[in-house]
N, C-alpha and C positions, 0 to 999 in steps of 0.2 A: 136668600140664605145660601151659603156655600156648600152645606151638607143637607141633602134631602132624600126622601124615600120615594121610590117608584113602585107602584103596585105590581105584584107578581114578578118583580125583578130583584129588588133590594135597595140598598143604600149606595149613594154616590157622593163624591165631592166635586165641585166645579167652581173655580175662582180665576180671577184675572190679576196678574202682577206685571207691572211695567208694560202694559198694553198687550200682554200675551196670555192666552187662555190655557189653563191646566185642569185636567179632569181625569177621574178614574171611577170605575163603576162596579156595582153589584157586590157590595160588602154585606155580610149577613146581619150585622148590627150597626147601629149608629155609632157606637163607641169605636168600632174598627175603622169606620169611615173618617171619624174625627182624628184618630191617631195617624192614619195614612195622610190626611191633609196636612197635619202639623209637621210630619216628617218631610213631606214634599216642600213645604214652605221653608223649613230649616235648610234643606239642601240648596234651595235657590238663593237664600239670603246669605249663606255661609261664605261664598266667595267675596261678597261685598264687605262683610265684617272683616275678613282676612285682609282685604285691601286697606281698610281703615286702620287696622292694627299694624300694618307695615309702614306707618308714618307716625311722627310725634312732633310736638313743638320743639324747636331748636333749643329753647331755654331748658326744657326737660332733659334733652340729650346732653347738653353741656354740664348740667348738674350731676347727671349720672356718671359722666366721664370724670368730673372733679372728685366724686366719691371714690371712683376706681383708682385715680392717681394718688389720692390721700392714703389709700389702703396699701398700694403696691410700690409706691415710689418715694423718693426722698422729700423732705420738707422744702428744699430748694426747688425741686421740680414742680411741686404743688404750687408754690408761690409764683413761679414763672407762669404756670398754666392759668392761675386765677387772674393774674395781671392781664394776660392776653384775652381771656374770656370776657372781661369787662368791655373791651373794645369791640368784640364780636357782637355783644348784646346790643350795642348802640346801633348796629346795622341790621341785625337779623333776629333780635330777641323776640319779636312778636310773630315771626313766620313759622309755619310748619317746615320741617326739613326738606320735604319734596319741592318747596317753593324757592329754595336757595339754588340758584343755577351756577353752572361753571363760570359763565361770563361775569357774574357778580363777584365771585371769589377772585377771579383774575384781576378785575378792576381794583378790588381791595388790596391785593398783593402789589399792584403797581403803585398804589399810594404808599404802602409800607416801604417799597424799594427806594422812595425818596429819602428815607433814613439811611438804608444800606441794603445791598442784596442779601447780606447775612440775616438782617432783621426779617426781610420778606420770606426767606427760606425757612426760618425758624417758625414763623406764623403758619406756613404751609405744612410743615411737619406736624405741628400740634393740631391743626384743623383736620389733616388727613387721619391722624390717630383717633380723633373724636368721631368722625363719620365711620371709620373702620370698626370701631367698637359697636356703633349702632347697627351696622350691617351684620357683624358677626353674631350679635344677639338677636338678629331678625326684628329689630325695632323699626328699621328703615330699609327700603328696597335697594338703594344705591348710594354711592359715594360721589358727590359732585366734584371732588378734587381729583378723581381719576383722570389721567391724561394731562394734568398740569405739570409742567416740568419745573425743576428748580432753576433759579436764575444763576448765571455764571458769576462766580466770585473771584476776586483778585487775592489769591493766597500769598501771604508774605511770611518771611521768616519771623517767628515770634521773638519778641525781645525777652531775653533771659538775663536776669541780673547776675553779676559776678559775685563770688563769695565775699569780696570786699564791700560791694554795694549792699549786700544782704546784712553784713555786720554793721554797716553804718545805719541802716534803717532800724535794726533791732536796738542799737545803742541809743537811738532817739526816742525810744518808748519808755513808759514807766515800767516798774518792775513786774507787775502782774501781766502786762502786755508782752514784755520780754519773755516771760515763762510760756505764754501762749504761742509766740512765734518760734521759740526754740523747739516746742513740742511738734509744731508742724514741720520745721526744717529737719529735725533729727529723726522723724518717723516717715517723712514724705507723705503725710496723711492728707486727706481732703479736709477742708475746713469743717464740713458737716460731721466728719468722723471725730474730730477733736471736740467739737461742741457737745457731742453725745457722750463723751467719756465720763465714766463714774469711777469711784475708787475700787469698785468690784472688778474693773477691767485692768487694774494695775497689780502686778506681782513684783513687789520690790525685792523680795528674796531671790527670786529666779531672774530678775532683771528683764522683764518683758512687759509689753502692753498689748492688749487685744483691741483691735480696731474693727468696727462693724460698718458695712456698706450695704446699700440696697441696689447698687449698680450691677445687679446680676439678673439673669433671666428669671422671670417670674416675680421679681421684686422681693425675693427673700432677703432677710437681714443676715448677711454672711460674715463670719468672723475670720480674722487672720492675726497671727502673732508676729509682733515685731520686736526684736531685741532692743534694749535701751542702751543708748550711748552713756558713757560715764557722766557727761555733762547733764543729760536729761535725767539720769537716775538721781543725781544730787539735787536737781530742781524739784523732782517729785518727792524726795525724802523730806525736803524742807517744807513743801506745801502740805504734805501729809501730817507733819508735826504741828503745823499751824491751822489745820483744817477745822471747820465747824462740823461736828458730827451730825447736825441736823440737815446738812446739805450734802447730798451724795455725789455732786458733780465736781470734776476737777476745776472747771472754769464756769462761773455763774455770774448772774447779773440781776440787779434790781430794776424791774420794769415799772416805771411810774406812769399812771394813766390820769389824764386831766379830769375825766368825768367820774373817776372813782378814787376816793382818797386812799384806799388800801393799795399799797404797792405789792406787786407780785414778784416773787423770786424764782428764777429758773435758769436753765442753761442758755447760752447764747444761741441765737438763731441765725443772725447775719451781722456782719461787721463791715459793710461795704465802704463806709467813709473813712475807716481807720487807716488803711494803707495809703490813700491819697495824702492824708495829713502827715503821716510819718515820712513818706518819700519826699515831701516838700521840706520838712524839717531837716532831713538828712542831705538834701541837695542832690538827689539822684533821680533818674527818670522813673516815672510812675510804673509800678507793677503791682499785681494783685497777689492774694494768698496762693493761688494755684501755680503761680510762677515758681514758687519754692519747690513744688513737686518736680517741675521741669528741670530746674537748676540741679536738684539733687540727683535726678536720673542721669543727667548729662555728666555730672562729676563722676558718678559710679562707672559709667561706660568709658569715660576717659581714663579710668584706672583699671580697665580691662575686666570689670565685673561682668560675668555672663548675663546676657539679656534675660534668660529665664529667671535668674535671681532677682533682677530689677523688676521684672513682671510680677513676681510674687509679692515683693515689698509694696509695689504700687497698688496691688489688688486688682489687676486687669485679668479678664478672662481671655482676651485675644492678644496674641503677640504683636499683631499689627498696630494695636492701640499703643502699646509700649514703645514701638519704634517711632511713633509721632512725638514722643517725649524726649528723644535723644537728639539734642541740638548741637552737641559738640562735634568737632571734626576728629574722628577716630584715627588711631595710629595706622590702620589699613589705608585710609584715604591719603594720609601724609606720605606713606611709603610709595603708594601708586604715583602720586605727583612727583616725588623725588626721582622715581624711575623714568617718568616722562621727561623731566628736566635733564636727567643724565643722557637719555637717548637723543634729545635735541642737541645737547652739547657735543656728542660724538658726531652727529650728522653735520653739524656746523663745522667741526674741525676737519672732517673728511672732505667737505665741499671746498673749504679754504685751501687745503693741500692740492686738490685737483685743479683748482684755478691757477695756483702758483706753478703747477707743472705743465700748464697749457692744455690740460685735457678737456677744458670746457670749450675750446675753440672749434 
């Protein structure tokens, strides 16, 4: 027995745990000795329990991160995350997080680098965010991606379609898709923002649209007002007149499911294949929806619109992000090169005159 009585002295507890003996003596009652023993055992076991609690199955961590992304980020971000998570599960789905070593992650990233350095870096960002969430919530003790550097990438100038090429692509589409593309072009909205639009977001009398984005700190759904161009206002007036009151979205789609005969109606989520098809029909180089934002920003800058105004239209928090969208050669750059050319011309003329006068001898 671990608790017993000694005549003329009192009660004591005496037990062994992990090869080490623990004892305390002379309690007045057996109840006091039992309580003291229980408290001692709890103190000894507690660090072991805490050690167990600071780890979890990798599958559980990924699922919790997916729930977090779904609550705080865009549908596109969630879809990307889920796509990558399936690949992680093939490697580490059965392992506790503490068993996933840095070397294993580096080996995985080298495999992904065979696709491209950009692909590998994206996997690393998402993995790092997953483990960081676990560490922040104290579910796991460490992040095995710490110390892994991003791979160097070869940055190139992004292809930005000209206004003529954009018009050609829009002209190759059916009328509903033309309305969709004009909405993106004339608001410089993200595709997800246009997909989310409902008639409650449109004020035809005041001629503005409210766009919502989750690309803000904390994942809050943040609105911004964008004035309507005359062209887009006419498009929306027509669509409003022909709308189905049962459908709140500006643009919607019937989703057919092979396993379920009932078709579901809802807003667009993704239209990845559309632009490749339209660019081929129009005979222009392939570009995606996001290029319309870049093209619009560059056209505005080329017309001397202040960068702060462009930033607000695009819905960027950071001015540096907006600068990445400005691909046109501005007037300031053209003036600078003209000055350089002029100075070179003067230097060449002076050198020629000096040689003719024999000063170079």
